[in-house]
C-alpha positions, -999 to 999 in steps of 0.1 A, spaced: 371 -178 -159 408 -185 -164 422 -180 -199 434 -212 -216 465 -213 -237 448 -235 -262 419 -211 -265 426 -198 -300 433 -233 -313 401 -245 -298 381 -218 -314 397 -225 -347 390 -262 -344 353 -255 -335 350 -232 -365 364 -258 -389 340 -284 -373 311 -261 -378 320 -255 -415 323 -293 -420 289 -298 -404 273 -272 -426 290 -287 -457 279 -323 -450 246 -322 -431 213 -322 -450 206 -286 -460 170 -285 -448 180 -297 -413 208 -271 -411 184 -243 -421 158 -255 -396 183 -257 -367 198 -223 -374 165 -206 -379 153 -221 -347 184 -207 -329 176 -173 -343 140 -175 -331 148 -189 -297 184 -185 -284 196 -207 -256 190 -193 -221 228 -191 -215 230 -162 -240 195 -149 -241 198 -132 -207 229 -112 -217 224 -86 -245 261 -86 -256 263 -124 -256 230 -126 -276 244 -102 -303 275 -123 -306 255 -155 -307 232 -141 -334 262 -130 -354 276 -165 -354 243 -180 -364 239 -155 -392 274 -163 -404 264 -200 -407 232 -190 -425 252 -169 -449 274 -199 -457 243 -220 -464 225 -193 -484 254 -187 -507 251 -222 -521 213 -223 -520 210 -215 -557 232 -245 -567 216 -268 -541 180 -258 -542 170 -294 -550 186 -305 -517 163 -283 -497 127 -291 -488 112 -257 -497 78 -261 -480 97 -269 -448 121 -241 -452 93 -216 -459 74 -229 -429 104 -223 -407 108 -188 -420 72 -182 -413 76 -195 -378 106 -172 -373 85 -142 -383 56 -153 -363 77 -157 -332 88 -121 -335 54 -106 -341 45 -76 -362 56 -49 -338 90 -65 -332 96 -69 -370 88 -33 -375 111 -23 -346 139 -44 -359 134 -31 -394 142 4 -382 176 -6 -370 204 -28 -385 191 -62 -373 212 -89 -388 189 -119 -380 159 -102 -396 180 -92 -427 194 -127 -430 159 -143 -430 147 -118 -456 178 -127 -477 169 -164 -476 135 -155 -490 150 -134 -519 174 -162 -530 
């Protein structure tokens, strides 16, 4: 893949766009989409361990942004839906995988636990 001169500017523009989306989209929908991406990553990254780690890191960063303001915007979130999505995330992993991930520094698992503690 050839390196583009505009690469850094493009990445910066995409980051700004993502921040604006998170800021203005309905919170419940944002949480649902991001939790869904943690549970089931796109095939393009799921097959490559290094790409999957980077992808999960980006999704976790977005969830951190949303979770930081969750206390002030709790009324903007449909809690039963959010809790159902958290349950679906844990269910998709299974008990053995949760235990295995709990033994190491698994950012997605820690992030979802943090959502529950807020």
